[in-house]
N, C-alpha and C positions, 0 to 999 in steps of 0.2 A: 459582523460575527454573529453566529447563531448559537444558541445553547440548547441543552436538553433538560427539560423540566425535571427536577428531582435527582439530577445526576450526583451520585455520592462519591464517585472516585475522581481522581485527578484527571485533568485534561493534559495529555502529553502532546506537545508540539515539537515535532522533530525538525530541527533546523539542519537539514542535510547538506544542501547546496550552498546556502548563504548564511553561515552561522553568525555573522556579525550584525544581522538585522535585530532591532530591538523589539522582538515579539512580546516581551514582557509588558510593554506599554499598552498592548492591545487586549490584554487579558483582564477580565474582571477579577476582583480580589479573591473570590471564592475558588479560583482555579490556580493550580501550580504550574510551573514550567520546568520541564526536565530537559537537560542538555542532550543533544544528539549522540554524543560519544559516551554518555554514562547512563542513559535511561534504562538500558537492559540490566544493569547491575544495581539499580536503585531499590529493588525488592518490591516495587509497587506492582499490583495486579489491577487490571482494568476491566470494566463492564463492556466498554465499547472502545475500539481502536479504529481509526480511519487511516487508510494508506491510499491516498488519491493521486493517481498518475505519478507514482514514485518507482514502481518496480522496473519500468523501462528506462529510468534515469539514474538508478543507483548502481554502484560498482558490484555489490554483492547481494542480489535480490533473493537468492536461496537462503542465505544466512539471515536476511531481514525477515523472511517468512517464518523461520525457526524462532527468531526472537519475538515476533508477534504472537505466535502460538504460546510460547512460554510465559508471556506477560498477561494472558487472558485469565480472568476469574472463571470459575466453573459456570457454565451457561453464558459466558461472554460471547460477543460477536466482533468480527473484523469486517469492516467495509473496505473493499478494494476496488479501485477504478484502474483500468488498464486500456490504453489506446491500442486498438487492433485495426489493421494488421500490425503485428508486433515489429518494431524497429528500434531497438535500444540505442541510446545515445547518452554516454556518461559525460557530463560537463566538466567535472573536476576529478583529478586523481588517477586517471588511467590513460595510458598511451593509446592513441588511435580512436579515442572516444568509445571504445568497446568495453563492456563489463568484464571483470575477471571471472565472474560466475555467469554462466549462460542459462537462461530459461529454455527448456526443451519444448518450445511451442512449435507445433507442426500445422500445416494446412495452407491452402491457397486463398481462402476467403474468410470472412468474419465468422461465419457459423462453424467452419472446421477448426478455426483457431480457438473459439470459445470451448468447443468440445475438448481440444487438446489441453488448454489451460486447466480445465477441471480435472482431467484424467492424468495428465503428465506433470502438472505443477502443484496444484492444491492438494490433491489426494496423497501424493507421496510426502508432502509437507505436513500431513496430519490434519487436514481440514476437510470438512464436509460443506458442500455448497448448498445453502438453504434456498436462495433465490438469486436470480441474475436478470439484468435488463440491458438493452442496448439504448444508449442515450447519445445525443449530439454533444460534441466537445469542440468549442472554438478556441483556437490557440493563436498566439502572437505570430504575425507573419514576418516577412523579410522584405528585401528591396523589390522583389517581383510581385508580391501580393500582401495586402494589408493584414489578412488573417487567413487561417486555414480551418476548414470544416472537417473534423475527423469523427470517427465513431469510437465511443468509449463503451467498454463492457464493465458494468458495475456489478460486483458480487457481494452478497452477504454470506459470510463464512462463520462456521462454528468449529470448535475442536471436535474432530472425529473420535468416536469411541475406539479405544485401543483394544485389540484382541486380548481376551482374558479378563477384561474389566466389564462389570455389569452395572 
């Protein structure tokens, strides 16, 4: 586990898929642990929130993006990683392994989907993309292959200025 030097706010660990894991044993004492089903109502605001390879695995990704934006301190950042090409698969809680909220990502290749994620997902959710990068992502394989090499798009987001605010 890595830390950020001088981090003043709490570290939120969202236990979305496997809530029974004992993540609290992994955390240094200076960090707190917020439960996945109550973190949005805790009243905490964060300097940095990471959402790594979660938007394509959760049932309500649009709602999650709204919650992330609402939980940011002024000037805060959200780090989002998303496997592209986009192929959502919800492990728990939804019939057919499809999310109940669909991200409107368009495009036939990585670059087109990155453009779509920025314009059709992040911008309507109230985020501005500060930086993004394409990085390799190795994930667990299956009976046919030991692992899969995928492409991750990693975005640094900030809350976009709302019209009428200066």
